[in-house]
C-alpha positions in Angstrom: 117.7 159.5 62.9 117.2 156.3 64.9 115.1 156.6 68.1 117.1 156.9 71.4 116.5 153.8 73.5 116.0 154.4 77.3 116.9 151.8 79.8 115.5 151.8 83.3 117.2 149.9 86.1 114.9 147.2 87.6 115.6 148.4 91.1 114.3 151.9 90.1 111.2 150.4 88.7 110.5 148.4 91.8 111.1 151.5 94.0 108.8 153.5 91.8 106.1 150.8 92.0 106.4 150.6 95.8 106.1 154.4 96.1 102.9 154.2 93.9 101.4 151.6 96.2 102.3 153.6 99.4 100.8 156.8 97.8 97.6 155.0 97.0 97.3 153.7 100.6 97.5 157.1 102.2 94.1 156.5 103.9 95.3 153.2 105.5 98.5 155.1 106.6 96.3 157.8 108.2 94.4 155.0 110.0 97.6 153.5 111.3 98.9 156.8 112.6 95.5 157.4 114.4 95.7 153.8 115.8 99.2 154.6 117.3 97.9 157.8 118.7 94.9 156.2 120.2 97.0 153.7 122.1 99.3 156.3 123.4 96.5 158.8 124.4 93.9 156.3 125.6 94.5 156.8 129.3 94.9 160.5 129.0 91.5 160.8 127.2 89.8 158.6 129.8 91.1 160.7 132.7 89.9 163.9 131.1 86.2 163.0 131.2 83.4 161.8 129.0 83.6 164.6 126.5 87.3 163.9 125.7 86.5 160.1 125.6 83.7 160.6 123.1 85.9 162.9 121.0 88.6 160.3 120.9 86.1 157.5 120.0 84.7 159.7 117.2 88.2 160.2 115.8 88.9 156.5 116.0 85.5 155.7 114.3 86.6 158.0 111.5 89.9 156.1 111.3 88.1 152.7 111.2 86.0 154.0 108.2 89.2 155.1 106.5 90.7 151.6 106.9 87.4 150.0 105.9 87.4 152.0 102.7 90.8 150.5 101.7 89.7 147.0 102.8 86.6 147.4 100.6 88.6 148.8 97.7 90.9 145.7 97.6 88.0 143.5 98.1 86.5 145.1 95.1 89.8 144.6 93.2 89.6 140.9 93.9 85.9 140.8 93.2 86.4 142.3 89.8 89.0 139.7 88.9 86.9 136.7 90.0 83.5 137.9 88.9 80.1 137.0 90.5 79.0 135.3 92.6 82.5 135.1 94.0 83.0 138.8 93.8 80.1 139.8 96.0 81.1 137.1 98.5 84.5 138.6 98.9 82.9 142.1 99.4 80.2 140.9 102.0 82.6 138.6 103.8 85.2 141.3 104.2 82.6 143.6 105.7 81.2 141.0 108.1 84.9 140.1 109.2 85.3 143.7 110.2 82.0 143.6 112.1 82.9 140.3 113.9 86.3 141.6 114.9 84.8 144.9 116.4 82.1 142.9 118.1 84.4 140.4 119.6 86.7 143.1 121.0 83.8 145.2 122.3 82.2 142.1 124.0 85.4 141.4 125.8 85.0 144.7 127.8 83.9 144.7 131.4 80.9 147.1 131.0 79.2 146.2 127.8 75.5 145.6 127.1 74.5 141.9 126.9 72.3 142.9 124.0 75.1 144.3 121.8 75.4 141.3 119.6 71.6 141.2 119.0 71.2 144.9 118.5 74.2 145.1 116.1 72.8 142.3 113.9 69.3 144.0 113.9 70.9 147.3 113.1 73.0 145.7 110.2 69.9 144.1 108.7 68.0 147.4 108.8 70.9 149.3 107.4 71.6 146.8 104.6 68.1 146.0 103.4 66.3 149.2 104.1 69.2 151.7 104.0 71.5 150.5 101.3 68.9 148.6 99.1 66.3 151.3 99.7 68.5 154.3 98.8 70.2 152.5 95.8 66.8 151.6 94.4 65.5 155.1 94.9 68.5 156.8 93.3 68.8 154.2 90.6 65.1 154.3 89.8 65.1 158.1 89.6 68.0 157.9 87.0 67.2 154.8 85.0 63.5 154.0 85.8 63.1 150.2 86.2 66.3 148.4 86.9 66.6 144.6 86.2 68.3 141.9 88.2 67.9 138.1 88.7 64.9 137.5 91.0 66.1 134.0 91.9 68.9 135.8 94.0 66.5 137.9 96.0 64.2 135.1 96.8 67.1 132.8 97.9 68.6 135.5 100.1 65.2 136.4 101.6 64.3 132.9 102.7 67.8 132.3 104.1 67.7 135.6 106.1 64.2 134.7 107.4 65.2 131.2 108.5 68.6 132.4 110.1 67.0 135.2 112.0 64.1 133.0 113.1 66.4 130.3 114.5 68.8 132.7 116.2 66.9 135.8 117.2 63.2 134.8 117.6 63.2 131.2 119.0 65.6 132.0 121.8 62.8 134.0 123.5 61.1 130.6 124.3 64.3 128.7 125.3 64.5 128.1 129.1 67.4 130.0 130.8 68.8 126.7 132.1 69.1 125.3 128.7 70.7 128.3 126.9 74.0 126.5 126.4 72.3 123.5 124.5 70.4 125.9 122.2 73.6 127.9 121.6 75.4 124.8 120.6 72.5 123.8 118.2 72.4 127.3 116.8 76.1 127.2 115.9 75.6 123.9 114.1 72.5 125.1 112.4 74.2 128.3 111.2 77.3 126.6 109.9 75.2 123.9 108.2 72.9 126.4 106.5 75.9 128.6 105.3 77.8 125.6 104.1 75.0 124.3 101.9 74.1 127.8 100.7 77.8 128.4 99.8 78.0 125.1 97.9 74.9 126.1 95.9 76.1 129.7 95.4 79.4 128.7 93.8 78.2 125.6 92.3 75.0 124.3 90.6 73.0 127.5 91.5 75.7 130.1 90.8 73.6 131.6 88.0 71.0 132.7 90.6 73.4 135.4 91.7 74.4 136.9 88.3 72.7 138.8 85.6 73.8 139.5 82.0 73.9 143.2 81.3 74.5 144.5 77.7 78.2 145.5 77.3 78.9 149.2 77.1 80.4 150.6 74.0 84.2 151.2 74.4 84.7 148.3 76.7 85.2 150.3 79.9 88.2 149.2 81.9 88.6 149.8 85.6 92.0 150.7 87.0 91.5 147.9 89.5 92.1 145.4 86.8 95.8 146.4 86.7 96.3 145.9 90.5 98.2 142.8 91.5 96.2 140.2 93.4 99.0 139.5 96.0 99.2 143.2 96.9 95.4 143.4 97.4 95.4 140.4 99.6 98.3 141.7 101.7 96.7 145.1 102.2 93.4 143.4 103.1 95.1 141.5 105.9 97.0 144.6 107.1 93.8 146.7 107.0 91.8 144.2 109.0 94.6 144.1 111.6 94.6 147.9 111.9 90.8 147.9 112.3 91.1 145.4 115.2 93.7 147.6 116.9 91.5 150.7 116.4 88.4 148.8 117.6 90.0 147.8 120.8 90.8 151.5 121.8 87.5 152.8 120.4 85.5 150.3 122.4 86.9 151.5 125.7 86.6 155.2 124.9 83.0 154.8 123.6 81.8 152.8 126.6 83.4 155.4 128.9 82.0 158.3 127.0 78.4 157.0 126.9 78.3 155.8 130.5 75.6 157.6 132.4 74.5 159.8 129.5 71.1 158.3 128.9 72.0 157.5 125.3 69.9 154.9 123.6 71.3 151.4 124.3 71.2 150.6 120.6 73.6 153.5 119.7 76.8 151.4 120.1 75.2 148.7 117.9 74.4 151.2 115.2 78.0 152.5 115.3 79.4 149.0 114.8 76.8 148.2 111.9 77.5 151.6 110.2 81.3 151.1 110.4 81.1 147.7 108.7 78.6 148.9 106.1 80.2 152.1 105.1 82.3 150.7 102.3 79.2 148.8 101.0 77.1 151.8 100.9 79.4 153.6 98.4 79.8 150.3 96.3 76.1 149.8 96.1 75.5 153.4 95.2 78.0 153.3 92.4 76.4 150.1 91.1 72.9 151.5 91.2 73.8 154.7 89.4 75.6 152.5 86.8 72.3 150.6 86.3 73.8 147.4 87.8 71.1 146.4 90.3 72.2 142.9 90.6 75.4 144.0 92.4 73.2 146.0 94.7 70.9 143.1 95.6 73.9 140.8 96.1 75.6 143.4 98.4 72.6 144.4 100.4 70.9 141.0 100.9 74.3 139.1 100.9 75.6 141.4 103.6 72.5 140.9 105.7 72.6 137.1 105.4 76.4 137.0 106.1 75.9 139.2 109.2 73.3 136.9 110.8 74.7 133.5 109.6 78.4 134.2 110.3 78.2 136.6 113.3 75.8 134.4 115.3 78.0 131.2 115.5 81.1 133.2 116.3 79.5 135.1 119.1 77.7 132.1 120.5 81.0 130.2 120.5 82.5 133.0 122.6 79.4 132.8 125.0 79.9 129.1 125.4 83.7 129.5 126.0 83.2 132.3 128.7 80.0 130.8 130.1 78.2 134.2 129.8 75.2 134.1 127.5 74.2 137.0 125.3 70.6 138.1 124.9 69.8 137.2 121.4 66.0 137.2 121.4 64.7 140.4 119.6 62.4 142.8 121.4 58.7 142.9 120.1 59.5 146.2 118.3 62.6 144.6 116.6 60.6 141.5 115.6 57.9 143.7 114.0 60.4 145.8 112.1 62.3 142.8 110.8 58.9 141.1 109.8 57.7 144.2 108.0 61.0 144.5 106.2 61.3 141.0 105.0 57.6 141.0 103.9 58.2 144.3 101.9 61.3 142.8 100.5 59.5 139.7 99.4 56.9 141.8 97.6 59.3 144.3 96.1 61.9 141.8 94.9 59.7 139.3 93.4 59.6 140.5 89.8 63.2 141.1 88.8 62.9 144.8 88.6 63.2 147.7 91.1 62.0 151.3 90.8 62.0 154.4 92.8 58.7 153.7 94.6 60.1 150.3 95.9 63.2 152.1 97.0 61.3 154.7 98.8 59.3 152.1 100.8 62.5 150.6 102.1 64.1 153.9 102.9 61.0 155.0 104.8 61.4 151.8 106.9 65.0 152.7 107.5 64.0 156.2 108.6 61.5 154.5 111.0 64.3 152.3 112.4 66.3 155.4 113.1 63.3 157.2 114.8 62.7 154.2 117.0 66.3 154.0 118.0 66.4 157.7 118.8 63.4 157.3 121.2 65.0 154.3 122.8 62.9 151.4 121.3 
């Protein structure tokens, strides 16, 4: 008996495909609903006191994380299709874009700390290098022992981070207040030039610095992300970032009002911003470490740190020049010491092309020290 041929109407296939996309974006839909609720309830929450404002801010932070997860997912889809080093560039740039949007919106508020940009960059570097890299190397080392990667990438990232942070967050301590606008303009040019040359090398003659050839697994593991259309991922990336911007605008006002007069550490708002932007990267890095793909972890952790400094600084300095209100960019002595220790430990640990649990633990203890110092207000 001949097989019965089934014919499906093209419109039905398109509707089914659209429904499948909407179903997979339920987290982004939830974030959109919370954004709308935030705009509608913002004034009511502010009028009901600090507890209500903080509760509303916490819900919106959760919504931003939900949206960030979908942004990170579609950045991963694009990354999987283009491969390294382009892949990790997409991942880190999407996270930094989220951070810059949130910072720009928060800095537009009336009662915001002039050190927010500095503290956010500092917190992001501590979270990326000591938190993400430390925990990933610790967990990966406990599971796999020594994990290999291309040590050219770690050395390149480290020297770029040291140079960028030195120019933008150490030298400003010695710049006269009357000359801040001149140095801000120089910093913008220096950061853009550094990143332009680095980017040319990363995707050009030195692209092999940022990749590592791992043995192929049996069975040729295929990720579901490989089947997702590029156009859909790009569209949802854009929508997700717009939603994050809307959420950040409301969250900024509620968080500022909720923390006012509470005696909370000044760096708390900065840690919130850094944690929001890094949340998708944390899960991506942990998955890579447990899959014995340490090169991806190094690219994500150090690449995110570099992108945070070298891209956030010129944008925020440009805003300072436009408004005529400078930010305090020079790190405190404690911050300078922590960054110095972190980069020295990273230079030692990441110099041989292999990580292990001991090296991961050293970075994670430094991250715990950063948290402790933040709690006691340093």
